[in-house]
C-alpha positions as CSV (number, residue, x, y, z in Angstrom):
1,X,-0.8,-21.6,11.3
2,X,-4.3,-22.8,10.3
3,X,-6.4,-24.9,12.6
4,X,-6.7,-28.4,11.3
5,X,-10.5,-28.4,11.3
6,X,-11.7,-24.8,11.0
7,X,-10.9,-21.5,9.5
8,X,-12.7,-18.2,9.8
9,X,-13.1,-15.8,7.0
10,X,-14.1,-12.2,7.5
11,X,-15.6,-9.5,5.4
12,X,-16.0,-5.9,6.3
13,X,-19.1,-3.9,5.3
14,X,-19.8,-0.2,5.2
15,X,-17.2,2.6,4.9
16,X,-15.8,1.7,8.3
17,X,-15.5,-2.0,7.5
18,X,-12.3,-4.1,7.7
19,X,-10.5,-3.7,4.4
20,X,-10.8,-6.9,2.4
21,X,-9.6,-8.0,-1.0
22,X,-12.8,-7.0,-2.7
23,X,-12.9,-3.3,-2.0
24,X,-12.1,-2.2,-5.5
25,X,-8.5,-3.5,-5.4
26,X,-8.7,-7.2,-6.5
27,X,-10.5,-8.2,-9.7
28,X,-12.3,-11.3,-8.3
29,X,-13.3,-12.9,-5.0
30,X,-16.3,-12.3,-2.7
31,X,-14.7,-10.0,-0.2
32,X,-13.8,-12.6,2.4
33,X,-10.2,-12.9,3.7
34,X,-8.7,-15.7,5.8
35,X,-8.4,-15.3,9.6
36,X,-5.8,-17.7,11.1
37,X,-7.6,-19.7,13.8
38,X,-4.3,-20.1,15.8
39,X,-4.1,-16.4,16.2
40,X,-7.2,-16.6,18.3
41,X,-5.9,-19.3,20.6
42,X,-4.9,-18.5,24.2
43,X,-1.2,-19.0,23.2
44,X,-1.3,-16.2,20.7
45,X,-0.3,-12.6,21.5
46,X,-2.0,-9.5,20.1
47,X,-0.8,-9.1,16.5
48,X,1.6,-6.2,15.8
49,X,1.5,-4.7,12.3
50,X,-0.7,-7.6,11.1
51,X,1.7,-10.3,12.3
52,X,1.1,-12.7,15.1
53,X,3.7,-13.0,17.9
54,X,4.6,-16.7,18.1
55,X,7.3,-16.2,20.8
56,X,5.0,-17.3,23.7
57,X,5.8,-20.6,25.2
58,X,3.2,-23.4,24.9
59,X,3.9,-24.4,28.4
60,X,2.1,-21.4,29.9
61,X,-0.4,-22.1,32.6
62,X,-4.1,-22.2,32.0
63,X,-4.6,-19.1,34.0
64,X,-2.0,-17.2,32.0
65,X,-3.5,-18.5,28.7
66,X,-6.9,-17.3,29.7
67,X,-5.5,-13.8,30.2
68,X,-3.8,-13.8,26.8
69,X,-6.8,-15.1,24.7
70,X,-8.4,-12.7,22.3
71,X,-11.8,-12.3,20.8
72,X,-12.2,-12.0,17.0
73,X,-12.9,-8.3,17.4
74,X,-9.6,-7.8,19.3
75,X,-7.7,-9.8,16.7
76,X,-9.1,-7.7,13.9
77,X,-8.4,-4.5,15.9
78,X,-11.9,-3.3,15.1
79,X,-11.6,-0.3,17.5
80,X,-8.6,1.1,15.6
81,X,-10.1,0.3,12.1
82,X,-13.5,1.7,13.1
83,X,-12.0,5.0,14.0
84,X,-10.2,5.1,10.7
85,X,-9.8,8.6,9.5
86,X,-12.3,9.9,12.1
87,X,-11.7,10.9,15.7
88,X,-13.7,9.3,18.6
89,X,-15.9,12.3,18.7
90,X,-17.0,11.9,15.0
91,X,-17.3,8.1,15.0
92,X,-20.4,7.3,13.0
93,X,-21.1,3.8,14.4
94,X,-19.8,0.3,15.0
95,X,-17.9,-1.7,12.5
96,X,-19.8,-4.6,11.0
97,X,-17.9,-7.8,10.2
98,X,-19.5,-10.9,8.8
99,X,-17.9,-14.2,9.8
100,X,-18.0,-17.4,7.7
101,X,-17.0,-20.6,9.6
102,X,-15.8,-23.4,7.4
103,X,-15.2,-27.0,8.6
104,X,-13.3,-29.8,6.9
105,X,-13.3,-33.5,7.6
106,X,-9.6,-33.9,8.2
107,X,-6.3,-31.8,8.4
108,X,-5.4,-33.0,4.9
109,X,-8.7,-32.3,3.2
110,X,-9.0,-29.3,0.9
111,X,-10.9,-26.3,1.9
112,X,-14.0,-25.8,-0.2
113,X,-13.3,-22.1,-0.4
114,X,-9.6,-22.4,-0.9
115,X,-9.7,-20.7,-4.3
116,X,-10.9,-17.5,-2.7
117,X,-8.0,-17.1,-0.3
118,X,-6.1,-14.0,-1.0
119,X,-3.0,-15.7,-2.5
120,X,-5.2,-17.6,-5.0
121,X,-7.1,-14.5,-6.0
122,X,-4.2,-12.3,-7.2
123,X,-4.5,-11.2,-10.9
124,X,-2.5,-8.9,-13.1
125,X,-3.8,-5.4,-12.5
126,X,-4.7,-5.8,-8.8
127,X,-3.8,-2.9,-6.6
128,X,-2.0,-4.1,-3.4
129,X,0.4,-3.1,-0.6
130,X,3.8,-4.5,-1.4
131,X,7.0,-4.8,0.6
132,X,10.4,-3.8,-0.8
133,X,13.8,-5.2,0.0
134,X,14.2,-2.7,2.9
135,X,11.0,-4.2,4.4
136,X,9.0,-1.0,3.8
137,X,5.5,-1.1,2.4
138,X,4.3,0.8,-0.6
139,X,1.2,0.9,-2.7
140,X,1.7,-1.2,-5.8
141,X,0.1,-3.0,-8.7
142,X,0.6,-6.6,-9.8
143,X,2.3,-7.0,-13.1
144,X,2.9,-10.8,-13.4
145,X,1.5,-13.8,-11.5
146,X,3.1,-17.3,-11.5
147,X,2.5,-20.4,-9.5
148,X,4.3,-19.2,-6.4
149,X,5.4,-15.6,-7.1
150,X,4.0,-12.2,-8.2
151,X,5.8,-9.3,-9.8
152,X,4.8,-5.9,-8.5
153,X,5.4,-2.3,-9.5
154,X,5.7,0.2,-6.6
155,X,3.7,3.3,-7.0
156,X,5.8,6.4,-7.4
157,X,9.0,4.5,-8.3
158,X,10.5,3.7,-11.7
159,X,9.9,0.3,-13.2
160,X,13.5,-0.6,-12.6
161,X,12.6,-1.1,-9.0
162,X,9.8,-3.6,-9.8
163,X,10.3,-6.7,-7.6
164,X,9.2,-10.3,-7.3
165,X,7.4,-11.3,-4.1
166,X,6.2,-14.7,-2.8
167,X,2.6,-15.3,-3.6
168,X,1.8,-17.2,-0.4
169,X,2.9,-17.0,3.2
170,X,5.5,-19.3,4.6
171,X,6.3,-20.7,1.1
172,X,9.9,-20.5,-0.3
173,X,13.0,-18.8,1.1
174,X,12.1,-15.2,0.5
175,X,12.3,-12.9,3.6
176,X,9.7,-10.6,2.0
177,X,6.0,-10.9,2.7
178,X,3.4,-11.6,0.1
179,X,1.3,-8.7,-1.2
180,X,-1.4,-7.5,1.2
181,X,-4.8,-5.9,0.4
182,X,-4.5,-2.3,-0.6
183,X,-4.1,0.2,2.4
184,X,-3.8,-2.5,5.0
185,X,-0.1,-1.8,5.4
186,X,0.2,1.7,3.9
187,X,-1.5,5.0,4.7
188,X,-4.6,6.5,3.1
189,X,-2.7,9.8,3.0
190,X,-4.4,11.1,-0.1
191,X,-7.8,11.0,1.6
192,X,-6.5,13.4,4.3
193,X,-4.8,15.8,1.9
194,X,-5.6,19.5,2.6
195,X,-4.3,22.9,1.6
196,X,-0.9,23.7,3.1
197,X,0.2,20.0,3.3
198,X,3.7,19.1,2.0
199,X,4.1,16.5,-0.7
200,X,6.8,15.3,-3.1
201,X,6.4,16.1,-6.8
202,X,8.5,14.9,-9.7
203,X,10.8,17.5,-11.3
204,X,9.3,18.6,-14.7
205,X,12.5,17.9,-16.6
206,X,13.3,14.5,-15.1
207,X,13.2,11.4,-17.2
208,X,10.4,8.8,-16.6
209,X,12.9,6.1,-15.7
210,X,15.1,8.4,-13.6
211,X,12.7,10.7,-11.7
212,X,14.0,13.5,-9.5
213,X,11.8,14.7,-6.7
214,X,11.1,18.1,-5.1
215,X,9.1,19.2,-2.1
216,X,5.9,21.0,-2.9
217,X,3.0,22.6,-1.1
218,X,-0.6,22.0,-1.8
219,X,-2.4,25.2,-2.8
220,X,-5.8,23.7,-3.7
221,X,-7.6,20.4,-3.7
222,X,-10.1,19.2,-6.3
223,X,-13.0,16.8,-5.7
224,X,-13.3,13.3,-7.1
225,X,-16.4,14.4,-9.0
226,X,-14.7,17.5,-10.6
227,X,-14.0,17.5,-14.3
228,X,-10.2,16.8,-14.7
229,X,-8.1,19.9,-15.4
230,X,-5.8,19.6,-18.4
231,X,-2.3,18.9,-17.0
232,X,0.5,21.0,-18.4
233,X,4.1,21.5,-17.5
234,X,4.3,18.2,-15.6
235,X,6.9,15.5,-15.5
236,X,7.3,12.7,-18.0
237,X,5.7,9.6,-16.7
238,X,5.9,5.9,-17.6
239,X,3.0,4.7,-19.8
240,X,2.1,1.6,-17.9
241,X,-1.7,1.4,-18.1
242,X,-3.4,0.2,-21.3
243,X,-7.0,1.3,-21.9
244,X,-9.7,-0.5,-23.9
245,X,-8.5,1.2,-27.1
246,X,-5.0,-0.2,-26.6
247,X,-3.5,3.2,-25.8
248,X,-1.1,3.3,-22.9
249,X,-1.5,6.0,-20.3
250,X,0.2,6.9,-17.0
251,X,-0.9,4.8,-14.1
252,X,-3.7,6.0,-11.8
253,X,-4.3,4.2,-8.5
254,X,-7.8,2.7,-8.6
255,X,-8.3,4.9,-11.7
256,X,-9.2,7.8,-9.4
257,X,-8.8,11.2,-11.1
258,X,-8.8,13.7,-8.2
259,X,-6.3,16.5,-8.7
260,X,-4.4,18.9,-6.5
261,X,-2.7,22.3,-7.3
262,X,0.8,22.4,-6.0
263,X,3.6,25.0,-5.7
264,X,7.1,23.7,-6.4
265,X,9.6,26.4,-5.2
266,X,12.6,24.8,-7.0
267,X,10.7,25.0,-10.3
268,X,10.1,28.8,-10.1
269,X,13.0,29.6,-12.4
270,X,11.8,27.1,-15.0
271,X,8.8,29.3,-16.1
272,X,8.5,32.8,-17.4
273,X,7.6,35.6,-15.0
274,X,3.9,36.4,-14.7
275,X,2.9,40.0,-15.3
276,X,0.8,41.2,-12.4
277,X,-2.6,42.5,-13.3
278,X,-4.0,45.6,-11.6
279,X,-7.2,43.6,-11.1
280,X,-5.4,40.7,-9.5
281,X,-2.1,41.8,-7.9
282,X,-1.8,38.6,-5.9
283,X,-0.5,35.9,-8.3
284,X,0.2,33.3,-5.6
285,X,-2.6,31.0,-6.9
286,X,-2.1,31.6,-10.6
287,X,-1.2,28.4,-12.6
288,X,2.3,28.8,-13.8
289,X,3.6,25.4,-14.9
290,X,5.8,23.9,-13.8
291,X,6.2,26.2,-10.7
292,X,2.5,26.1,-9.9
293,X,0.7,23.2,-11.6
294,X,-2.1,20.7,-11.3
295,X,-1.2,17.0,-10.8
296,X,-3.2,13.8,-10.4
297,X,-3.3,13.0,-6.7
298,X,-3.6,9.3,-7.4
299,X,-0.9,9.3,-10.2
300,X,2.8,8.7,-10.1
301,X,3.8,12.4,-10.3
302,X,3.1,13.0,-6.6
303,X,4.1,11.0,-3.5
304,X,3.6,11.3,0.2
305,X,6.2,13.6,2.0
306,X,9.4,11.9,3.0
307,X,9.0,9.0,0.5
308,X,12.1,9.9,-1.6
309,X,13.4,12.9,0.2
310,X,14.5,12.2,3.8
311,X,13.4,14.8,6.3
312,X,16.3,17.1,7.3
313,X,16.4,20.0,9.6
314,X,16.9,23.3,7.8
315,X,20.0,25.3,9.0
316,X,21.4,28.7,8.1
317,X,24.9,27.8,9.3
318,X,27.6,27.6,6.6
319,X,28.8,24.3,5.4
320,X,32.5,23.6,5.6
321,X,34.6,21.4,3.3
322,X,38.1,20.4,4.1
323,X,40.5,19.1,1.4
324,X,44.2,18.9,0.6
325,X,45.7,19.0,-2.9
326,X,49.1,17.6,-1.9
327,X,50.2,15.7,1.1
328,X,52.9,18.2,2.1
329,X,50.5,21.2,1.9
330,X,48.4,22.4,4.8
331,X,44.6,21.6,4.5
332,X,42.5,24.4,3.2
333,X,39.1,25.1,4.7
334,X,36.4,26.5,2.4
335,X,33.3,28.1,3.8
336,X,30.2,28.6,1.7
337,X,26.6,29.5,2.8
338,X,23.9,27.5,1.1
């Protein structure tokens, strides 16, 4: 998909800039990512979910092509990215993108900056967006890098679900996409977290390699600059990250240590009752692990709502089960209210 003579590379700047490989996610590189020149041609359609629609016929008329051509800003979807987490009313300013134009002498010549293309920059420990076999995107971290493949660990999932993805686009037979820069395919849901939101939290008694998930409600949110609260009553987590002392610790996305206080209704019976104090009769905010406990927002003990637990409508109608013990007996219907 690359133009034989030119390629553009873009780099975002400022908090509203286009997310690139050097925004704290990859370990090396100068922040520039490749823009496919063909995507800017009149034949190309507006990209959907980061992919260019190549279904347009090359026999289109010149007038039709002119209508379909895009500017670099349109291709980068700057309007959408500029809004980011803010509404149009609170937009702080325009998005600034620096473009680097590189020219080579022939279609077979090597690009002078080829080593800085995203696929050539991946290293063990890079945080990425990674696609699974169901073609869903999750936050992940690169565990292994080979000549043409990378092994990734999906955030919030046991290591048994780690997968091998292609390192480059359009190379090999895999139907999966290569890793993408962090948060270009996934949501920055943690940055929008607020009191009252629903999340998923690991059951305190579940095993690290076989986690069980419960719904929870956010009661309080800490700040990135707050001193971390000692975590008690939480779930067992895999020790994946090794620090400078050689000690392994639970994984933290981008090593961020912001914490949230959550209430897990299904854990209420797993902690002793709290005696109410005459001075504080309302114990709804009292820490009672594992029922009410602090968790690392960027750790693997918490996930976005509906990641593991599919949304289902609550109903008060009784469930019915029909079964027969013997073929000659009449079926028996059992009704039980859940």
